[in-house]
N, C-alpha and C positions, 0 to 999 in steps of 0.2 A: 512624195507622199510624206505627210506630216507624221509626227510621233503618235498623235491621237488616232489617226487613221490606221497606223500599223498596229496599235494596241487593239483597236476595234476588230481588225482583220483576225488577229490571233484569238481574241475572246470569242468571236463568232464561229471560228473554225473548231473551237472546243466548247461550244455553248453549254453542253450538259455538265461540264466541269465548273462553270461559273454562274449558272442560273438554274434554279429549281422551280418547278411549276406545281400548283395544286392539281389534284386529280379531277375535281369537279367545280362547277360554278355554284357558289353557295353564298347567300347573304346571311351572315350570322345574326346581325342585330339591326333590323330596319329602324332608322332614325338615330342611330348612334353616330356621333362625330367625335373627333379627337379633342379631348380636354385633359386637364392635369390628373383628374381622378374620375373613375367610372364606378358607378353603383350598379353592379351586375344584377340582372333579374335572376331569380332562384333557378329557373329552368336552364339557363346558360351555365350557372355555377355547377349544377348537377351534371350537365354534359361534360364540362371540363374535368370534373372529379372522376367521372366514369372513364374518361379517356386518359386520365393521369396527365393532364396538361396543366402546367404550372401557371401561376399568376405572380407578377412582380409589382403590380400597380404602376407600370409605366404608361405614359400617355398613348403609346401605340399598341398596348396589349390587346385590345379588341381586334385589331387587324391581324396581329400575330395569331391570335386564337382562331380567327376565321380561316387563315391559311392552313393551320394545323388540323382543324376539324375537317377541312376539305381534302385532307390526305396529302398535304404538302410536306416535303422533307426539308428540314432546316439543319444543315450540317453545323457542327460546333466550330467556332473560330479557334484558331491556333492561339494558345497562351491566353485565352479568355474563358470566362465561365458562362458564356451565352453563345447563341447560334448566330449564323449569318443574319444580316439585316433583312427585314421584311420590307420591301420597297413598294410603294404605290406607283403604278404606271401612269396615273393621271394626276398631275400636280399643277394644273392650271396653265400648262404650256399652250402657246398659240396653235390654232388648228391651221390646216392648209388654206383656209379662207381668211386667215389673219385674226379671227376672233379668239378670245380667250377660252380655252377649254375648261372642262370641269376640274375642280380641285377636290379630289376624293376625301381628304381629311376634313373638309368643311361641309360635306354633303352626306346626309344619313342614308342615302341609297347606294353609296359607293365606298364609304370608309371601311366597312367590313365585308366588302364584296371580294371573294377569293379570286374571281376571274381577273381582277385588276391588281393582283398582288403576286410578287415573286420573291423568293429567297435569293439573295445575291451575294456572291463572294465580294469582299471589299473592293477588288479591282473593278468588277462589273458595276458595283454601286457608284463608284466615282465616275466611271465611264458614262453611266446613265445621266448623271448630273451635268457632265461636260460636253456630251455629244448628242445632239438632237437626232441624228440619223440612227444611232443605236437605240435611243428611246423609242423612236417610231418603229423600228424593227421589232422590239419587244411588244409594243402595242399591237402590231400587225399579227404577231404570233398568238397573242391572246384572242384576237378576232378569229383566227383560223381554228384555234382549239375550242373556243367557247361561244363564238358569235357575239362577243362583247365589243361594242363600239359606241360608247357613250357620247363621244364628240362627233359622231357621224362622218368619220374620215374614210373608212374602208368600204362602206356600202351606202348606196342611196336608198336602201330599203327602210321602211318605217321601223323605228325602234320602239320597244316597250318602255315603260316608265323607268326601268332599271338599266337601260342601255343595251338590250339584247335584240338582235334581229331574228325573225322567225326562221326556222322552227326552234331556235335556241331559247332557253329561259333559265332562270336561276331558281334554286331551291331556297326557300326562306325558312330559317330556323325560328326566329323570334320577331314578332311585331307587337309593340305595345299598343294598348287600346287607343291611345291618343294620336296615332299616326294614320 
């Protein structure tokens, strides 16, 4: 067994200590993609203020906000002034059919979709990047929890435009008029 496999085994056997999930499937901002700066709609700003969710003007802030608004827990990093990384489960990795999967940060239907986001301990974050089996296991868990399968890997059922199989669906917080 390689070292990576041993690390995966340990992380999976203590998954709740390394990975935190949102409580619901929620699309915070339909049409939003990752850019250097985001000009937030006033309705989202009000929601963040009401929930006392901070803004740092980081490129991944809308995804972080989607995760937190959806009830996700983001533990604080040791010796840092910010929480665990919020990781996208869909980053354009190949699907089982060999096709390139969706890249959430470049797709306005997935960048702020909480069902495709997890808070990860730094060890699990690195493991996701290095171990396709671990990445697929987290995606499968998202499918079990939320019916989210934007690449069509876990079900042959027809998916809606946001990547959900019936009867699952997402709650949408904000859709601009031009989407």
